[in-house]
N, C-alpha and C positions, 0 to 999 in steps of 0.2 A: 085801780088806775094810779092812785097816788103812790103805792108801793112799787109799781113798775117804773114810774118816773124817778123815784128815789134810788132804785137799784141801778138804773141807767146813769144817773148823775154820779153815783159812787164809782161805777165802772169807768166813766169818762175821766173823773178826777184821778183815779188810779193810773190810767194811761198817761195823762199829762204829767203826773209826778214821776212816773217811770222814764218818760222821754227826757224830762229835765235832769234827772239823775244820770242818765246815759250821756247827755251832752256835757255835763260837768265832769264826769269820769273821763270823757274823751279829751277835754281841755287840759286837765291836770298834767298829763305827760308832756304836752306841748309847752306849757308854761314852765315846767321844771327843767326841760331839756332845750331851752331857748337857743343854745349855741350849737346844737347838732344840725346836720344837713336837713334843710327844708326849703320850700318854695317861697320866693318873694315876688312882689308885684313890680318893683323897679330897682334900679341901681341905687337910687337915693335911699330907698327902704332898707337895702342891705347895709349901706354905710351907717345909717342912723341906728338900726337895731343891733348890729354886730360890732359897731365901732371900728370898721375897716376904713382907713383913710383913703387908700389909693386902690382904685379898681381900674385896670387898663382897658380902654375901649378904643377901637380904631377911629382915626380921623378920616381915613379913606374907606368908603363903604360902597361896594359895587351895587348897581341897580338890580342885579339878579337876586339879591337877598333883601329881606324885609326888615326894616328898622322900625320900632325898637325890638329888643329880644322877645321871642315868643315865650320863653321860659327862663327863669333865673333861679338858681339854687345856690345856697351858701351855708357855710358853717364856720364855727370857731374852734370846735372840739371834734376830734382829737387834734386837729391842726386847722389852720385857716385855709379855706378853699371857696372859690366863686366859679360857677359854671353858667355861661350864657349860651342859649341856643337860638339860632336864627333860621327862619324858614326861607325856602326858595320862593321867589315872587310868582313864578309860573305854576308850579305844581303843589305848593304848600308843604312839602316834605322838609324835615330838618336837613339843612344843607351846610351849616356852618356852626361850629362849636368852639367857643373860646373859654379856656379855663386858666385860672391862676391859683396856685397852691403852694404853701410852704412845706410841701413834702414831695420829694422826687418820685415817689412810688404812686402818686395819685393818677388814676386813669379815668377817662371819660369816653371810652370808645363804644359805648352801648348803642348809640343811635347812628353813628357814622363809624363803621368798623372796616378797617382796611383788611381785606382778605388776602391780598398779594402785594408785597412791596417790590417794585421793579428797580428802584434806584434809591440810594441813601447816601447823602453827602453832607459835609460840614461846609458852611457858607458864611463869609463875613458880611455882617449887616449892621451898619451904623455903630461900629466899634464893638460889636458882640459877635460871638461865633454861634450860629444857629444850626440846628440839626434839621435838615430838610429831607422828607421822604415823599416819594411819588409812587403811586400804585393804583390798584383797583379796589373798589368797594364791591358790595353785593350787586348783583345784576349787571356786572361788567361796567360799572360807572367809574370814570376816572376820579381819583381823589388824592389828596395830598395833606401832609401834616408838617408843621414846623414847630420847633420848641427851642426855648432859650431861657437862660436865667436872667432875671431882672431884680436886682437886690436880693431879698430873701425869698422871692417867689420864682417858681418854675411856671412859665407861660407856655401853653400849648394851644395852637390854632389848627383845627382840622376842618377841611372843607371838601365838598364834592365839586372840585374845580381844579384847574391847572396850577402847577407850581408858580408861574409868573403872577397870577392873580393873588395867590396866597401870600407871596412875597410883598406885594403892594400893601395888603392888609396889615401884615406884621410890621413892615417898615413904618406905617403910620401910627403904630402903637408905641414905638420906641421914641422916647423923648430925649 
């Protein structure tokens, strides 16, 4: 009986040591690659961990979207980028994505993908020229996207909504 208990104890100890080793091995890449794209809990968390001073957020926020962001992703390498996702209040789907990046090639179209662009125009907005696109997303949902340069950042706002609603959101972000 004593040998069985001792054998079980050694087996349990081996499993605990293995789990601890795997957790440490999983933590090491995250600690070493702190500046690469990963999820954050809040905008303040991004600012303090990545030392990003200015993250543009809208002052006007329609009731159809849920505040605070449901997901926030950010990085400092290979370039600075912040992505905020907001869900629709009624159905819980991602319905608004705001990104800022100091790379013009950064794309965040995975969760709201425009499959057809019906109209593309340049539009003056608070002293900036914005690129406004209106079209259709998957499932024939209307969606629109607006993008402009703000200092060193390229700001892109994509939403499952009409262009006038998107323009109000974008206008509230420009100071």
